[in-house]
C-alpha positions in Angstrom: -6.7 10.5 -258.6 -6.8 10.1 -254.5 -10.4 9.0 -253.1 -11.2 8.6 -249.7 -13.9 6.9 -248.2 -15.0 6.0 -244.7 -17.0 2.8 -244.3 -18.9 1.7 -240.8 -19.5 -1.5 -239.8 -22.5 -1.8 -241.8 -21.4 -0.9 -244.9 -18.5 -2.9 -244.8 -20.6 -5.7 -245.6 -22.2 -6.5 -248.7 -26.3 -6.3 -249.1 -27.1 -10.1 -248.3 -29.7 -11.6 -250.9 -30.1 -15.6 -250.5 -32.4 -16.7 -253.0 -32.9 -13.4 -254.6 -32.7 -13.9 -258.4 -32.5 -10.1 -259.3 -29.6 -9.4 -256.9 -26.5 -8.1 -257.7 -23.5 -10.3 -258.0 -21.3 -9.3 -254.5 -18.2 -8.7 -255.6 -15.1 -11.1 -254.2 -11.5 -10.8 -253.8 -9.8 -12.4 -257.4 -6.6 -13.8 -255.6 -7.6 -15.3 -252.4 -10.6 -18.0 -250.9 -13.6 -15.7 -250.1 -17.1 -17.2 -249.5 -18.8 -19.4 -252.0 -22.2 -18.9 -252.5 -24.8 -19.6 -250.8 -22.6 -18.6 -248.1 -23.0 -15.1 -247.5 -20.2 -12.9 -248.6 -17.4 -12.5 -245.7 -15.8 -8.6 -245.3 -12.3 -9.5 -245.9 -10.4 -12.6 -247.1 -7.3 -14.0 -244.8 -4.5 -14.3 -246.4 -1.9 -16.9 -246.9 0.1 -17.9 -243.8 3.7 -16.2 -244.5 2.0 -13.3 -246.5 2.3 -11.3 -243.4 5.7 -11.3 -241.9 6.5 -9.6 -238.6 8.9 -6.6 -238.1 10.2 -4.8 -235.6 9.3 -5.7 -231.5 6.4 -8.2 -233.4 9.5 -10.1 -234.6 11.3 -10.0 -231.7 8.7 -10.9 -230.0 7.9 -14.3 -231.9 11.8 -15.0 -231.9 11.4 -15.3 -227.9 8.2 -17.5 -227.7 10.5 -19.7 -230.4 13.3 -19.8 -227.8 11.2 -20.6 -225.1 8.7 -23.1 -224.4 7.3 -23.5 -227.9 10.7 -24.1 -229.5 11.5 -26.5 -226.3 8.2 -28.1 -225.2 8.8 -31.2 -227.1 12.0 -31.6 -225.6 11.2 -32.5 -222.2 7.4 -32.5 -221.7 5.8 -36.0 -222.0 2.8 -35.0 -223.6 4.6 -33.6 -226.6 7.4 -36.6 -226.7 8.2 -38.9 -229.1 5.8 -41.1 -227.4 3.0 -38.8 -228.2 -0.3 -40.5 -230.6 -0.2 -37.5 -232.5 3.5 -39.4 -233.7 2.1 -42.6 -234.1 3.3 -43.3 -230.5 1.2 -44.9 -227.1 1.3 -41.4 -225.4 -1.2 -38.3 -224.7 -3.3 -39.1 -227.7 -6.2 -37.0 -227.0 -6.0 -32.5 -227.5 -2.1 -31.8 -226.5 -0.5 -32.8 -229.4 -3.1 -30.5 -232.4 -3.2 -27.9 -229.4 0.5 -27.5 -229.8 0.5 -27.4 -233.7 -2.0 -25.0 -233.8 0.1 -22.4 -232.5 3.5 -24.1 -233.5 3.0 -24.5 -236.9 2.5 -20.8 -238.1 4.8 -19.6 -235.4 7.5 -21.7 -237.4 6.5 -20.8 -240.6 6.5 -16.8 -239.8 9.6 -17.1 -237.9 11.8 -19.4 -240.7 13.0 -21.1 -237.8 14.4 -24.6 -239.3 14.1 -26.8 -236.4 10.7 -25.5 -235.8 9.9 -26.3 -239.5 11.6 -29.3 -239.0 9.2 -30.0 -236.0 5.6 -28.8 -237.9 6.8 -31.0 -240.8 7.4 -34.2 -238.6 4.3 -33.5 -236.6 1.6 -32.6 -239.5 3.5 -35.4 -241.8 2.1 -38.1 -239.2 -1.2 -37.5 -239.8 -0.9 -36.7 -243.2 0.6 -40.0 -244.3 -1.7 -42.0 -241.8 -4.7 -41.5 -242.7 -7.2 -44.9 -242.3 -9.4 -45.9 -245.1 -12.6 -44.5 -243.8 -11.0 -41.0 -243.7 -10.2 -41.3 -239.9 -7.6 -39.0 -238.8 -5.4 -39.1 -235.9 -4.4 -41.9 -232.9 -7.0 -44.6 -233.3 -7.9 -44.5 -229.6 -9.1 -40.9 -229.7 -12.3 -41.4 -230.6 -13.3 -37.4 -229.4 -14.2 -35.3 -232.1 -12.6 -32.4 -230.7 -9.1 -32.9 -230.6 -9.4 -34.1 -234.3 -11.6 -30.8 -235.4 -8.9 -29.1 -234.0 -6.0 -30.8 -236.0 -8.3 -30.0 -239.7 -7.5 -26.1 -238.0 -3.4 -27.1 -238.2 -3.7 -28.8 -241.6 -5.5 -25.6 -243.0 -2.7 -23.8 -242.0 -0.3 -25.7 -242.9 -1.4 -25.8 -246.8 -1.6 -22.1 -246.5 1.8 -21.9 -245.9 3.2 -24.8 -247.8 0.7 -25.9 -250.6 1.1 -29.3 -249.3 -0.6 -31.6 -251.9 -1.6 -34.0 -249.7 -3.6 -31.6 -247.5 -6.8 -31.3 -249.9 -7.8 -35.1 -250.4 -6.9 -36.2 -246.5 -9.1 -33.3 -245.2 -11.8 -33.9 -248.2 -11.7 -37.8 -247.2 -12.2 -36.7 -243.4 -15.0 -34.6 -243.8 -16.8 -37.3 -246.4 -16.1 -39.6 -242.9 -17.6 -37.0 -240.7 -20.8 -36.6 -243.1 -21.4 -40.2 -242.7 -20.0 -41.2 -239.0 -21.7 -37.9 -236.9 -25.7 -39.5 -237.4 -24.3 -42.7 -235.3 -21.7 -40.7 -232.9 -23.0 -37.2 -232.2 -21.0 -34.7 -230.9 -20.7 -34.3 -227.0 -18.8 -32.7 -223.9 -16.1 -30.6 -225.3 -16.8 -31.5 -229.2 -20.1 -30.0 -228.5 -19.1 -26.7 -227.6 -16.3 -26.3 -229.7 -18.2 -27.3 -233.0 -17.9 -23.8 -234.5 -13.8 -24.4 -235.0 -14.3 -27.7 -237.3 -17.2 -25.8 -239.3 -14.8 -23.2 -239.9 -11.8 -25.9 -241.4 -15.2 -27.5 -243.7 -15.8 -24.0 -244.7 -12.6 -23.3 -245.6 -12.2 -26.6 -247.6 -15.7 -25.6 -249.5 -14.1 -22.2 -250.3 -11.3 -23.9 -251.8 -13.4 -26.7 -253.9 -16.9 -25.8 -254.1 -17.9 -29.3 -252.6 -21.6 -29.2 -251.4 -21.3 -31.8 -248.7 -18.8 -29.8 -246.9 -22.0 -27.5 -246.2 -24.0 -30.4 -245.2 -21.5 -31.1 -242.7 -21.4 -27.9 -241.2 -25.2 -28.0 -241.3 -25.0 -31.6 -239.1 -22.5 -30.1 -236.9 -24.6 -27.2 -235.9 -27.7 -29.1 -235.4 -25.3 -31.2 -232.6 -23.8 -28.6 -231.3 -23.9 -26.0 -228.5 -26.2 -23.2 -229.6 -24.3 -20.6 -228.3 -26.3 -18.1 -230.4 -29.5 -18.5 -227.8 -26.8 -18.2 -224.7 -25.4 -15.1 -226.1 -29.1 -13.3 -226.9 -31.1 -14.3 -223.8 -27.6 -14.2 -221.4 -27.9 -15.1 -217.8 -26.9 -12.1 -215.6 -23.9 -13.5 -213.3 -26.0 -13.9 -210.2 -28.1 -16.3 -211.9 -25.7 -18.6 -213.0 -24.3 -21.4 -211.0 -21.3 -21.4 -209.6 -20.2 -24.9 -209.9 -18.5 -26.2 -213.0 -20.2 -26.9 -216.4 -19.2 -26.6 -220.2 -22.1 -24.0 -221.1 -20.0 -20.8 -219.1 -16.5 -22.1 -219.5 -13.9 -19.7 -220.2 -12.6 -21.5 -222.9 -15.8 -22.4 -224.4 -17.0 -18.7 -224.4 -13.9 -17.6 -226.1 -14.1 -19.6 -228.9 -17.9 -19.2 -229.0 -17.3 -15.2 -229.8 -17.3 -16.8 -233.0 -19.7 -19.5 -232.8 -22.8 -17.5 -234.5 -20.8 -15.8 -237.0 -20.4 -19.5 -237.9 -24.0 -19.8 -238.1 -24.8 -16.9 -239.8 -22.1 -18.1 -242.4 -24.4 -21.2 -242.7 -27.5 -20.0 -242.5 -27.5 -16.4 -243.8 -30.1 -15.8 -240.7 -29.3 -12.2 -239.5 -30.5 -13.4 -236.0 -26.9 -15.0 -235.7 -25.4 -12.2 -236.5 -27.2 -10.1 -234.3 -26.2 -13.0 -231.6 -22.5 -12.2 -232.4 -23.0 -8.4 -230.8 -25.1 -9.8 -227.9 -22.5 -12.3 -226.9 -19.7 -9.5 -227.1 -21.8 -7.0 -225.1 -23.3 -9.0 -222.8 -20.2 -11.1 -221.7 -18.6 -7.4 -221.4 -21.5 -6.3 -219.3 -21.1 -9.0 -217.1 -17.7 -10.8 -216.7 -15.6 -8.2 -218.7 -12.2 -7.5 -217.5 -9.8 -4.4 -217.7 -7.4 -6.7 -220.0 -9.7 -6.7 -222.5 -11.2 -10.3 -222.1 -13.4 -11.6 -219.3 -13.4 -13.5 -215.9 -13.7 -17.4 -215.9 -11.4 -19.1 -213.7 -12.6 -21.5 -215.2 -15.9 -20.5 -215.8 -18.0 -17.4 -215.6 -16.6 -15.5 -212.7 -17.9 -11.8 -212.9 -16.3 -8.4 -213.1 -14.2 -8.3 -210.1 -10.8 -7.5 -210.8 -9.3 -10.2 -208.5 -11.1 -12.7 -210.2 -9.1 -14.8 -212.6 -8.9 -15.3 -216.6 -7.6 -18.5 -218.1 -5.1 -18.0 -220.4 -6.8 -20.3 -223.3 -9.9 -18.1 -222.9 -7.5 -15.1 -224.0 -6.0 -16.9 -227.2 -9.1 -18.3 -227.8 -10.8 -14.8 -227.9 -8.0 -13.6 -230.0 -8.7 -16.3 -232.9 -12.5 -15.9 -232.8 -12.4 -11.7 -233.3 -9.6 -12.4 -235.9 -12.1 -14.6 -237.9 -15.1 -12.3 -236.6 -13.1 -9.2 -238.6 -13.2 -11.3 -241.6 -16.8 -12.0 -241.6 -18.1 -8.7 -240.7 -15.6 -5.9 -241.2 -16.5 -4.1 -238.3 -13.6 -2.0 -237.0 -14.4 -2.6 -233.2 -13.9 -5.9 -233.3 -10.2 -4.7 -234.3 -10.3 -2.3 -231.3 -11.2 -5.5 -229.3 -8.6 -7.5 -230.5 -6.1 -5.2 -230.3 -7.2 -4.4 -226.5 -6.8 -8.3 -225.3 -3.5 -9.0 -227.4 -1.2 -6.1 -226.1 -2.6 -6.4 -223.0 -4.1 -9.4 -221.3 -2.2 -11.5 -223.6 1.3 -10.6 -222.7 0.7 -9.9 -219.1 0.0 -13.9 -218.3 3.6 -14.8 -219.6 7.0 -14.5 -218.1 9.0 -12.0 -220.1 11.2 -14.9 -221.8 7.9 -16.8 -222.3 9.3 -19.9 -220.7 6.3 -19.8 -217.9 3.1 -18.5 -217.8 -0.2 -18.6 -215.8 -3.2 -20.7 -215.5 -5.3 -17.9 -214.4 -4.6 -14.2 -214.2 -5.9 -11.1 -212.1 -6.3 -7.5 -213.3 -5.6 -6.8 -209.5 -3.0 -8.9 -209.1 -0.4 -7.6 -206.7 0.8 -11.4 -205.1 1.4 -14.3 -207.3 1.5 -17.1 -204.5 0.4 -20.7 -203.8 -3.0 -20.8 -202.1 -5.8 -23.7 -201.8 -8.4 -21.2 -201.4 -7.6 -19.0 -204.0 -9.7 -19.9 -207.2 -13.2 -20.5 -205.2 -14.7 -23.1 -206.9 -13.0 -25.3 -209.8 -9.4 -23.7 -209.9 -6.2 -24.9 -207.2 -3.8 -23.1 -205.1 -1.1 -23.0 -208.4 -3.3 -21.3 -210.7 -1.8 -17.8 -211.0 2.0 -19.3 -210.4 4.3 -19.0 -213.3 5.4 -21.9 -214.7 5.6 -25.3 -217.2 2.4 -26.6 -216.2 0.6 -24.4 -213.4 -2.8 -26.2 -212.7 -3.4 -27.9 -215.7 -1.7 -28.7 -218.9 -3.7 -27.8 -221.6 -2.4 -24.2 -221.5 0.9 -25.3 -221.9 -0.3 -27.1 -225.0 -2.7 -24.0 -226.2 -0.4 -21.1 -224.9 1.5 -20.7 -229.0 -1.3 -19.6 -231.1 -1.6 -16.1 -229.7 1.1 -14.2 -231.2 1.7 -15.7 -234.4 -1.8 -16.1 -235.6 -2.3 -12.1 -234.4 0.4 -11.2 -236.9 -0.6 -13.5 -239.4 -4.6 -11.3 -239.7 -2.5 -8.3 -239.6 -4.0 -7.7 -242.7 -6.4 -9.3 -245.3 -7.7 -8.7 -248.6 -11.1 -6.8 -249.7 -13.4 -8.3 -251.9 -12.6 -5.0 -254.7 -8.7 -6.4 -254.9 -7.5 -4.2 -252.5 -5.7 -4.8 -248.9 -7.0 -3.9 -245.5 -4.9 -3.2 -242.4 -7.3 -4.2 -239.8 -5.0 -4.2 -236.6 -1.5 -2.6 -236.4 2.0 -3.7 -235.7 5.3 -3.8 -237.4 4.8 -5.8 -240.1 5.5 -6.4 -243.9 2.6 -7.4 -246.0 3.3 -8.7 -249.8 0.0 -9.8 -251.6 -2.1 -9.5 -254.8 -3.7 -6.3 -255.9 -5.8 -5.1 -258.7 -4.8 -6.5 -262.2 -3.0 -9.1 -260.3 0.0 -7.0 -259.5 1.9 -7.8 -256.5 2.7 -5.4 -253.8 4.7 -5.2 -250.5 3.8 -2.8 -247.8 6.5 -2.4 -245.1 4.8 -1.0 -241.7 7.5 0.5 -239.8 6.0 1.4 -236.5 6.2 1.0 -232.4 2.5 0.9 -232.1 0.8 0.4 -229.8 3.7 2.0 -227.9 3.8 4.7 -230.3 0.7 6.6 -232.1 3.0 7.0 -235.2 2.5 4.2 -238.3 4.7 4.4 -241.0 4.2 2.4 -244.4 5.9 2.4 -247.5 4.5 0.9 -250.6 7.1 -1.4 -253.3 5.8 -2.4 -256.8 7.4 -3.1 -259.7 4.9 -1.1 -261.6 2.8 1.8 -260.3 -0.9 0.5 -260.0 -3.9 1.4 -258.4 -5.7 -0.4 -255.8 -8.1 0.7 -252.6 -6.1 0.5 -248.9 -8.4 0.2 -245.8 -7.2 1.2 -242.6 -8.9 0.9 -239.8 -9.2 3.9 -237.0 -9.8 2.9 -233.9 -12.8 4.2 -232.1 -10.7 6.2 -229.4 -8.5 7.7 -232.2 -9.9 11.3 -231.9 -8.0 13.6 -234.4 -6.2 10.9 -236.3 -4.9 11.9 -239.5 -3.7 9.8 -242.6 -0.8 11.8 -245.0 -0.1 10.4 -248.5 0.2 13.5 -250.9 -2.0 15.1 -248.7 -3.6 14.9 -245.2 -7.0 13.0 -244.8 -8.7 13.3 -241.3 -10.6 10.4 -241.0 -13.5 9.3 -238.5 -12.3 7.3 -235.7 -14.4 3.5 -235.3 -14.3 3.2 -239.0 -12.2 2.1 -241.8 -10.5 4.9 -244.3 -10.7 3.9 -247.8 -7.5 5.4 -249.4 -8.0 4.4 -253.4 -5.5 5.9 -255.8 -2.3 5.0 -258.1 0.6 3.9 -255.9 4.3 4.0 -257.5 7.2 2.4 -255.8 8.3 4.3 -252.6 5.3 6.0 -251.8 4.5 6.7 -248.3 1.7 6.5 -245.9 1.5 8.2 -242.5 -1.2 7.4 -240.0 -1.1 9.3 -236.6 -3.5 7.9 -234.1 -3.6 10.6 -231.1 -3.4 8.7 -227.8 -5.6 10.6 -225.3 -5.4 9.6 -221.7 -9.3 7.8 -221.1 -10.3 7.1 -217.7 -12.5 4.3 -218.0 -14.9 3.5 -214.8 -15.4 -0.3 -213.8 -16.3 -2.5 -210.6 -17.4 -0.5 -207.7 -16.9 2.7 -209.4 -12.7 2.2 -209.9 -10.7 3.8 -212.4 -8.8 1.8 -215.4 -6.6 4.4 -217.2 -5.9 3.7 -220.8 -3.9 5.2 -223.9 -4.7 4.0 -227.3 -4.7 0.2 -226.7 -2.9 0.1 -224.3 -4.6 -0.7 -220.6 -1.8 0.8 -217.8 -1.2 -0.8 -214.4 0.8 -0.1 -210.9 4.3 -1.0 -211.4 5.4 -3.4 -208.1 8.4 -4.4 -207.7 8.6 -8.1 -208.4 10.7 -10.9 -206.4 10.8 -14.2 -208.1 11.3 -17.1 -206.2 11.4 -20.9 -207.5 9.3 -22.9 -205.1 9.9 -26.0 -208.0 11.9 -27.4 -210.2 15.1 -25.6 -211.9 15.4 -22.4 -213.8 14.5 -22.1 -216.7 11.4 -24.4 -216.3 11.1 -23.8 -212.9 7.4 -23.2 -211.1 7.7 -19.3 -210.0 5.9 -17.5 -207.3 6.1 -13.7 -207.4 5.9 -11.4 -204.3 5.8 -7.5 -204.2 8.8 -5.7 -203.1 6.9 -2.4 -202.6 3.8 -1.2 -201.9 0.2 -1.9 -204.3 -2.8 -0.8 -202.0 -2.8 2.8 -203.8 -6.1 5.1 -204.4 -5.6 7.3 -207.9 -6.0 10.6 -207.6 -7.0 12.6 -211.0 -9.1 15.3 -212.2 -11.8 13.7 -214.0 -12.9 16.2 -216.5 -9.5 16.7 -218.0 -7.2 13.3 -217.0 -4.6 14.5 -219.3 -3.4 17.0 -216.7 -3.4 14.2 -214.1 -0.5 12.0 -216.0 3.2 12.5 -217.0 4.0 10.5 -220.1 7.7 9.3 -219.9 8.8 7.3 -223.2 12.0 5.5 -223.1 13.6 3.3 -225.6 12.0 -0.1 -227.2 14.5 -3.0 -224.9 14.1 -6.4 -225.4 11.9 -7.8 -223.9 9.7 -5.2 -224.2 7.1 -7.1 -222.2 8.7 -6.7 -218.8 8.5 -4.6 -215.6 11.7 -2.9 -216.6 11.8 -2.6 -219.9 8.3 -1.0 -220.2 8.7 1.8 -223.2 5.9 4.1 -221.8 5.2 5.2 -218.0 2.2 7.3 -217.0 3.4 9.4 -213.7 0.6 10.1 -211.1 0.0 10.8 -207.9 -2.2 8.3 -205.1 -2.8 7.7 -201.5 -2.2 4.5 -199.8 -5.9 3.2 -198.8 -5.2 1.4 -195.5 -7.9 -0.3 -195.1 -7.5 -2.3 -198.4 -5.1 -5.5 -197.3 -4.4 -8.7 -198.9 -7.1 -11.2 -198.2 -6.9 -15.2 -199.4 -3.7 -14.7 -201.0 -4.6 -12.1 -203.2 -6.2 -8.5 -203.3 -9.2 -8.0 -200.9 -12.5 -6.8 -202.4 -12.0 -3.4 -204.4 -13.7 -1.0 -201.9 -16.2 1.7 -203.2 -15.2 4.7 -205.0 -14.8 7.6 -204.3 -13.1 7.0 -201.0 -11.3 9.0 -198.6 -7.5 8.6 -197.5 -5.3 11.0 -194.6 -2.1 9.3 -196.1 0.2 11.2 -197.9 -0.4 11.9 -201.9 2.7 10.0 -203.4 3.9 9.6 -206.6 3.5 6.4 -208.3 4.1 5.0 -211.7 1.9 3.0 -214.0 3.3 1.0 -217.1 1.0 -1.4 -219.7 -0.6 -4.3 -218.4 1.0 -6.7 -220.1 4.8 -5.6 -218.3 3.4 -5.8 -215.3 3.6 -9.5 -214.1 2.1 -8.0 -210.7 -0.1 -5.0 -210.9 -3.2 -2.9 -209.8 -5.5 -2.0 -213.1 -8.6 -1.3 -211.6 -7.9 1.8 -208.9 -10.0 2.9 -206.3 -10.7 6.8 -206.8 -9.7 9.1 -204.1 -12.6 11.6 -203.5 -13.0 14.9 -202.0 
């Protein structure tokens, strides 16, 4: 028996019918926690940390991270040193310890790196062993709810990976303390904006204990927290936004807030909050969207110009938001959004060895140089240099969660005891399905650099269960081959339900046609599959402070960058030659780019450097009498210097 079902976002969510006696009981996964009543049903259950393991280039990327800053920061960075308040010392006692643990813990258990696992055990262990009698956790000097809530996120991950019996009682006592204390000491500043992350941990605990007081905590958090649903649904155009620094339009807050209306929907069941999720996605992209998949905010919302910056923390927090939104709503569009930011903007902000990062990245970034005038209102002249701690140390402590959390959320469990591939990358997933049978699915692919994804089922005995496979909206002509070939609709989940036996193969083909996206000042950005392509610019890395690999680097161009793009808009495939190369580590580097698009362009003489950046992008189409030249485009994340939004050469 072989059945195919195509599901859209609406069909992925069972009807919500709170308080309606005659409504049928929703299906819930038999093995992995999902929302308990009265919470609305979530589309998927997030699998335990470690159920999905990286393979191929993704495994190597995590190993690079473990050997880079993540694995080495506590050895030399004072804020994570042995005197940290989160290790019982007198040093930094605010957000940097919890930020670090939030990414280091999943990285440790996904790489199975012994040193990192011991580090995770030490950091988490101090919090678990030093809870105060009233239930509070963390350093006594820390009275801010925000970093303590961040620590709760770490504890949930640690429990999922280890089953440590101390975690549930610790969180239970802490949230009981929070319920009593919040009316006397309400949320303020960062905690007021980021309350939904703390509520996620309370919901996580409720779904495992059923303690109704946890829902009361969520309601208090929501009543005291900033109402991002209102902001997203009544969004102010950029022209009306104050240029000064403020919490409401702060980029990291906004990246975290993508999911806030979704959390509000879970707490209340009110459909206006679900609508606000989509309003937020649409409006942020409309007024501030950037080609790499995120938005400009340096540090606050900054419009659509590709020379504005995007803070590193905004990217990884946006990724985490979309990972949770997929679980809540099961919308394939959210998988498309997650892949675009994860495979472009995320690696685009790191050096290939992950020993250095930028505070701010740009879509059009032909130079990274110290400039006191570069970042306008809030960020200084080192914001787009590569280093250990450029601009501020918050991103140094928060740069660790992106890759490991993406790997963890590649697969999720469905309410009908199946599995769903919500994003794609080389990995293996081991989980229970119908009847309590454990299966493993090995995923062999070079995606997003390749259009083919091969899966192999491993099972001790034949077992029937549904398998949901996300088909991206751009994948026209997609096919799924098992014992026969199916052509699913793009922008859906294709569900293949059959009896699977050991060794069964699944081959997914996602054709990657070249697409042109018109952006700021009618410029052109080139896409193929989930990847955005940028001009390859020669890079010269100079240490301006410190020593390798911990130095602070400027990156200067060694080749021209001010090209306009020539292409056939009606048939862009004719204008680009696709050149594939072997996958070589590190993948996300200028020289190792596994895909090149060879194209034609002309120098635009009047488009020059200004204020240590590319000048304002000229309005397209435009003319140039310069000779036509061959140019090479590579994936955005491989290009640490780049032009991504091109002026278009017209007739």
